[in-house]
N, C-alpha and C positions, 0 to 999 in steps of 0.2 A: 592391148594393155589395159584400156579403159574397161573392157568387159571383165577382165580378171579382177580389177579393183572392185567393181560392182559385186562380183561373186563373193569376194572376201568380206566386204562390208555386210552383205546379206547373211553370210554365215555367222559373223560376229553378232549381228542383231538377233539371229535365231538363238544363239547361246544365251543372250540376256532375256529373251522372251520365255524360253523354256528353262527358267531358273529352278534350282532345287528348292525343296520345301523349306520354309523358314523354320529355324530351330532356335529354341530358347535354351540356353546353357546357364546353369547355376553352379558356380564354383565356390570353393572356400569352406567345404564342410569341415567341421572340427575333426581332428585325428581320432579314429576309433568310433565315430558316430555313424550309425546306420539309420535305423527307422525311428530313433528317439529324438527326432527333430521337431521342435515346436513350429506351428504354422506361421509364427511371426518371422521365422527365418526366410519364408517365401514371400512376405508381404510386398516387397518392392516389385514383384513380378505379377501381382494380382491383375493389373489391367491387361497384360499379355495373355494370362490364363483365361480371362473373360472373353477376349477376342478369339482365342482358340475354341472356347465353348460355342461362341456364336457361329464360327466357321463350321463346326460339326452339325449345327442345326441346319445350315444351308446344304451340307453334303452328308446325308445320313449314312452313306456307304463308305465314308472315309474312315481311316483308322488313326489312332494316336499311338505313337511309339515312344515309350519312356525308357531311357537308358541310364542306368546307374553306373558310376565309375569309381574305381578304387585305385590308389597309387601303389607303388612298390615298397612301402614301408612294412618291414617285418615286425610282427607283434611278439613272436617268440623266436629264439635263436634257430635259424635255418628252417623256419616254418611260417609260411604266410597263408595258411588255409583260411584265415578269417577274411581275407580281402574279397573273395567272391560273395561272401555273405554280407559284407558291408556294402558292396556295390548294389546287390539286390535289395538290401534294406533301404538304401537311399532312393532307389527307383520306386519301391513300394510306398515310401513316405509321400512322394509326390503323387503317385497314383491315387492313394487314399484321399489326399487333399483335393485332387481334381474330381473325384467321385462325390465326396461329401460337401465341399464348399461350392463347386461350380456345376454340379448336377450332370456330369458327363457319365454316360452309360458305361459301366465297367466292362461290358462285353466288347466295347470299341477300343479298349486300351491293351496294347501289347507291351509287356515288361521284359526288358533284357538287361544284361550286365556287360561291363567292359572292364578288363583287368589289365593295366599297363605296368611296366616295370619302372617308369620314371617316378620320382618322389616330388611331393609338393602340393600346395593348395589347388593349382589348376587341374590336377589329375584326380582330386576328390570332388566329383561333380555329379550332377544329374541333369539330363537334357530331355526335352520333349519336342516332338515335331509331328506334323500331320502328313500322312501319305494318302494321296488321292487316286491311287491306281484304279480302285473300283468305284470312284465317286460318280463317274458318268456312265455306269453300267446300264441304268434304266434307259438312257438316251440311246446307247448303242443297241440295246435289245429292241427298242421301238423302231430304229432304223432298219434292223433286220426284218421286223414284221411287215414293213411297208415295201419290201422288195418284191419283184414279180415272182410268181410261183416257180418259174424255171430255175431261178437262183436258189430257192429254198430247198429244192429237191436234193436228196442225198442219194448218191449212186452207190449201189451195192456191188461189190466185186465178188463174183461167185468163183469158188475154187473148182478147177477142172481136173477131174480124175482121169488119168491115163494108165494104161497097162505098161508093164516094163518094156516090151518091145517098142511101143510108141515113143518112149523116152530115150531110147538108145540112139547114139550118134557116133559119127566118126569124124575126127578132125585130122587134116593133113597139112603139113607145112613143108615148103621147099625154100631153100636159101643158100647163101654162100657165107663161109666163115673165113676170116683172114688168118693167115699164119705166115711164118718166115719163108715158107716155100711157095706162097701164092694162095689164091682162093681155093677153098675146098668146098665142093658142093655138099649140101646137107639135105637129107630127106627125113622128116619126122612124122609120126602119126600117134593118135591117141583115141581111145574109145571112151565115150562119155555116156553118162546116165543121169 
């Protein structure tokens, strides 16, 4: 029992150690506003954006994912085609701010949109987060370079060509089948190629 408790505690600790990337979510965009947002709308988040920029300097292979969100408010009767455009406009407004004001390389930013059917301020948002899947690629490649030559060797599998008679085969099967009248012996065969 004691060992089980230790395993559960270790598992929970691992969940907190491998926490998901921190995400900055900015909600409350005015209705119908996409990219026409003044930078003063984002001023409360400038320290977090600066920390994001500093993190990118430490991890040059990390990527920034900016997601724009639009809610389910319809702008024309039975037509909400503007919502994806608004979501992308909100994402591009933040992307442009990160590039111009915080000197983040635009090639490190991935822009995407999210369109939900719920209505309200929380669903008119933009979020930004860093993904570090490639951040330690240099370290992993250096580890690979220090391995012994036997581990680095790539084994080639050569295709073996055989003639038709060499590939021919015969499969036989013997067994019993059950029936209301007792076991019936079965003999089966197949020719393979």
